[in-house]
N, C-alpha and C positions, 0 to 999 in steps of 0.2 A: 242254436242253429247259427245266427247272427255272428256269435264269436268265431265258431269255427269257419265259417265262410270270411269274416275279416284275417283270421290267421293263416287261412290259404292263401288270399291275396298278398299278404306281407310277404310271405313266403317265395312266391313268385316272382315279387318286384326284386326282393334281394337277390335270388337265384339271375333273373334278366340283367341286373347291375353288376353282379360278379361275372357274367358273361361279357358284356359290354366293355367291362374294364379288362378282362382279359385279351380280347378282341383287339383293343386298342394297344395292349403293352405288346402283342404279337406282331401289330401291325407297326410299330415304332422299331421293332426288333430286326423286321424283316426288311428296313429301307436301310440298306447298308451305302454309307457315305461313300462317294465316286471320287478317286484321286487320279491324276496322272503321274505316274512313276518312271523312274530312270529305270534300265534294263537291271542296275542292281539293288533294287528294291526301295530307293529312297525318292523324296516326293522332289519333282520338277521344279524348281524354284525361278525358271528364266527359259523361256523358248522364243524362237524369231515369230514375229507374227504371223507371217507367210505360212510356216508350218503350223504353228497352233490352229490358223483358220482352216487349213487344210484337213486336219484332224477333225475338227468340229464338223466341217462338211460332209466326212465320211462317216461319223456316226450318225449324223441326221440322214443321209441316204440309206443307212442301216435301221431306221426307225429307233435310234436309241438317242430318241430326244432328249430322256431325263438324264442321261448322263452328260449330252452336250450342253443342257442348261445350268445343271451342276458345276460343269467344268467353266465354263463361259463366267460364272459367277464369282470363280476363285481367281482370277486373275484381269491384270489390267493392262493396256496396252501403253507402253512408255518408250516413244520415238521409234517406233519398229520391233520392239521387244515387249513380249509378254509377261509380265512380273506375278508372282503371288502373292496375291493380299490377303488369303483366307486365314484366321487365325488359328480356326481348328485344323488346318491343313500343316500349317506351320509347327504347331505344338504335338501332331501326330508322332508317334513312336513306334515307325516301321523297322523291321529287323532286314538290314542289308545282307545281300546273298554273298556268297562267296566270292575271292579276290578272284578267281577263273572267270567269274561271270562279268566283272566289271571293267575288263580290260579292252573293250571293242573299241578299236583305232583305226585310223586310214590314212595314207597316205599318196600322193600324187607325183609322177613323174612327168617335168617339163621340160622343152627343149631348153638348151643352155649349159653351161659348164658348172658343176657343181660349186667352184670355187665363186660363181657369180649369184649362187644363191638358187641354182636350178639343177637339172638333172633331177635324183630322188630328193625330194623336199621332207621335212621332218615329220614325226607320226603326230596326228592331233586327234583329239578326242569327238565324240558325237557332237554335233551341231555347228563344228568349225569350219567356214570355208577353206579349201585346200586347191593349191594352183595359183594363177595370178588373174588379174583383171587390168583390163587397160594397157597391157604390154604388147599385145600381138603375139601371145606365144603359145603355142599348141600344149596341149595337155595331150600326153602319149599314152600313159598308162595310169592304172590305179593298185592300190594293195591294201588288202583288208586282214585285220590281224585280231585275234579273241583267244580266249581260254579254252579249255578244252569242253566246256559246257555246251558252247554254240555248235551243233552240228547240221549237216543239211545246208550249210548256207553256198549258194553260188552265186555266180556272177559273168557277165562276159560284155565283151566290147564292139561296137562297129567301128571298123578301122580303115582309115583309107588304103583304096587298093586291095584290100581283104574281104571288107564286108563283114559281116557278123564272125567272130571267132567261138570257139567250142567255149561252153561254160567252164570255169574253176573253181577251185574253192578258195579258203582262206588260206593266208600265204602266198596264194600264186600270183603272179603277173596278170592282171585284165587289161591287155592292150598288148603293145609291144615298146621295145626300147633298143636305141641303137640303130633303128631303121629310119628315122626321121619320117613318120608316118603319124598324121595325127587323128585321133581319136574323135569319133564324131557322135558315139551316143554310148549311152551305157543300160545296162538292165540287171537288175539285182533280185536276188528271191532271199527273203529271211524265214526260217520258221517260225508260224505262228506261236509256238510253245515259248520263242525268245522275247517276241515283243507283238503286242497287239496291233499296232499302227505303226507303220514303217515309211517314210516320205523320203525323198531325195529329189534333187534339182541339179542343173548344170548351167555353167554361166557360157554362152556360145558367140561365138565372132559375129559381130552384125546384129547381136539380137540383146545381147545382155544375159540376167539371170532369166531362165523360162519357170515356168509354173511349176510347184513340187507335183510328182508323181507318186503313184502308190507303191506298195511292195509288188514288184513283179513286173511293172509297166516300164515302158521306153521313156529314158530321159535323154534329150538331144534331138538331132536331126538325122535323118537317112536319105541319101540321095541329092542333098544340097551342096554339097563340098564345103561344109562349114565346120570349123575346128572347135572343141569344146578347151575352153581354158580354164575352168574351175569348176569344181565338186563340192555338195554340201549335203549331209544327211543326217537325219533325227530318227531316233526309234524310241518308243516309249509303250507304257504298258498301261491301259485304261482299266482299272476295277476299283 
């Protein structure tokens, strides 16, 4: 009888250990490491500190504190730029998306002659400031371009003498050209299936860089008669 009881206890103990081990394995497997990725699927290696802090704040407000903590541990501030320091992220092999998805660019139309570096300025990639700062020149319009993947993109501008213009899509002029009217604010909507975090900001007359705003929010001023002089935008995928 004692031998039988001892055998039952041993079997129960082994079964319990087996279950605990399995639970631990499942627990580890369920903990997927979090990355901040560009819209082409590659890891973000550098991002402006202000943009990074806005994204972290957004995650915390959404009660995604684990994601916020994970990302905060992967980056370090270096004179206004958050740089990737995580060896696991640097060594991660992520598959980039098709070329149609990585061509998101924008450019600004700034008062002045093209030969003087103004009018329509060159196209720039996400994260790059476009326009001018400290030259007292008005930014009159923006234009956004991407491959066929990004559908549903919309943007509009608040313009001197007109107020809010209608929303337009990719490739269209957001604002005015040839009318000598300043853009005072922008509002941009990016589909969530393209980027989970979208932040942008503007450089405004007498104010300088304003804080980053989120997808769909107003960047700039309305009713104050202040010109936008520069624009900057970041889009990332947190997963």
